[in-house]
N, C-alpha and C positions, 0 to 999 in steps of 0.2 A: 504494499499498500504506499503511496505518496506520503512524504512527512508532512504534508500540509492539510491532506485527508486526514492522517490520523490525529492530529491536533484537533480538527473540525469535529470529527467523528466522536472523538472524546471528552465534547463540550468544552474545550479550552477556549476557542474561540471561533469565529467563522473561517472558511477555508480561506476566502479574500485576506482579511487579516492575518490569518496564519503566514498564508506567504511573504508578508512584510514583513513578520517578526523575525522569518528564517532568515531572510536576506539582511537583516539588521545583525544577525550575529547572536541571537538571543536564546537560539534552541542549541542544545547539545544531545548527540546520541551513543551511547556510551560512554560518556567524558569526553568526546570529541565535537568541538562546535562544526555545525552543517548547515551550510548556505543557499542549499539548493532544494527550492520545493519539492521539486521530482524525487527527491533520496528515498529510496527503497525501504521500508521499515520491517523488520522481520519481528517475528512473535517474541523472542528471546531479547530483543533491543531495550534498551534502559533508555526514556526520553524524556529531558528536561527542558523546559521553557520559563527562561526567568529565573532558574537554579529551581524551579518546582518542578516534582515528577509527575510525568502525565501517564496514565495508563488505562487500561480497558475499564470501564465501569457500566453498571446497568442504567441507561438513560430515563428520564422521569418525561413523560407524556400527560399534559393538564389539558382539558378541553373547558373551556369557563364561557359562560354567557356573560360578558364584560357589561356592567352597567353605564349609565351615562354618568359624566364628572369624573370620571375615570381616566387617569393619561396611560397610554400603552407604550410610550416613547421613553426608556430607562434614562434616556441622557438628558431629558428634561429638569435640570435642576432646578426649577421654579414651580414643578407640578407640586400642588398639595395632598392628590394621594395618586399613587402609581397603583400599576395593577398587580405588579409583585409583591404590593402590602397585602393581600387580599389571599396571598397564598402563604401558607404556614411555614416557618424556617425549616423543619424536619424534610423537606424536598428539597434544600439544596439552592444553587444557583441555576434557576430558569429564565431563559429570554421568550417574549412574544414571536411570534412567528407573524411578520407581515406589519401593517399600519392597521389600526383603528382608532380614530380621533378621538378626543375627550367626550363631545357631544354626541358620538354614536355609540351604539350597544352591539350587542350579539355575539356571536362565534367568534372565539380566538383559540388559538394554540400557545400554550408555554413548554419549553422543552429544553432539555440539556444538549440535545442532539443537534449539532450543527451542520450536519450532513444532510439530514431532514427539512431543516430550517431552508438550508439553500435551495433544494430541490422544489420546495414547496412555493419559493418568493421569486427564483430567476425566470424573467420573462420568456428565455426560450423554450422552458417546459409548457406554458401556457394555462397554469392549473387555472378551473373556473372559481371563480368566488361570487355567489349570489346574494343579493341585496331586495329588501322591501322598502321604498323608498316614497316617505309622505309628503307632499309639495302643497304650496300654497298655489292656486292657481290651476288652470285646466290642461290639461296633456292631452291633446288630438292625436292625428295619426300626422301631421306635417311635423309636431315635435318628435315624436318617435322617430321619424325618419331622421330627424337632425342628428338625436343621441346616438345612432348607430352609424351613420355619416361621419359623427365626429367634427369636433370644434378644433380652431387652434387657439390656444391662449399662452403668452409668453415661452413661444419657440416649442410649445408641448402639444400634441394631439391628444384629446381626450375624449372618449368615445366608448360605447358598449358593445358587447357581442349581440345581446340581444336585450329587447325590450318588450314586456308586456303590461298595459293598463287594466289593473285589476276593479280598480271603481274610480268614478269620475264625477264631478259637479262641477259647478260654476268657479266655487272657491277653493275647492281640494280634491286632489289627485292622490291615487296610491299605484306605484309602478314597479313593478320586479324588473330587476334588470340582472345581467351577467356582465361581469368583468374578466378578462385575464392578464390585467394590468395592476399594477398599485402604486400609481404615483400619488404623492401627497395630496391630500384631502380631493380624490380625483371625482368622485361623484359629486360633491358639493359643487366643487369649483364648473363645473359641466352644466347641472341643473342651475347654479347663478348664471353663468354666460348666456343661459336662455331665456332668463327672466323669470325663472321661478326659484322661490325661498324653501329651502328644505327643512322640514320641520321636525320629521323623523326619519333615522337612517338605521337600518337594524340588518346585519349581516347573517343570513340564514342556512348557508352553505359554503363549505371549502371542499373542491372536490366532489367525494362522494361521502364527506361527515355533513350530517346534518345537525341543525342547532336542536330541532324536536321539543320538547317540553320542559327543557334546562331552564329553572329560573333564574331571576336575573342575579350576580355575584354568585351563582352557583358553581360548582367545576366536579369534574368526574377524572380519576385519575387512570389512564390506560397503560399497558404494556406494549413494547414495539408491535408484537403482532397482531395486537387488537387496533391498534391505531394505523397500520398499514391497511389491515382489511377495511376499517372505516373509512379509509381514505380511497380506498378502490385502487390501492397499489397491487401489482402482481406478486412482487417480492421486494424486500426492504432495499435492494440494491438497483430499483427500478424506479422512474421518476413515476409521480400519481397519475392517474387519468384522471380527465376532465368530469 
């Protein structure tokens, strides 16, 4: 296994960050500094990063219904309440998979498995995320077409893969959309660009994993075999199906 993949799979950091710290000379294998991310690690090798041993461990997979008012970006030092505050310390260090902004709610995965996180969030895998969005205003067929065609804002194209209006009146609409990207505040920016104020945004599905009846702020812990099955992955080493 590549050294950067080894660090990621064992929950030390993401694969991309692992490549950086390896090139910086912060990683040793059997006491020798290794600067090549592609260096092949064997089962009996002793790997240390920043002087700390990195070894195989059992990863944690937590599925949560994130409530409003909770920040999922752990780097936000101004956040009053972070999603990891809702997770008991006994589960160790876990990281949210992808974004779900503070005022949005719904399905989110937290894990120590950097490799799974990479395969669920990297654009090339095109993992589907499904949302139910309530907006102020009427969403008609021309708006649906614009949602799917996309708009350009600040040099980024914002669009959805599918959109279906579930409820509609003159002053409120409920739209079910699917995206395969994760740009910052993607859906809020898209609907706002089209003149629609988002009142509620709930993520209800990631790949084959659905929110179901899980209540706000509650979570369920799974093992790798279970989460792989729920996501619709053929096996732990293949990307999840949409």
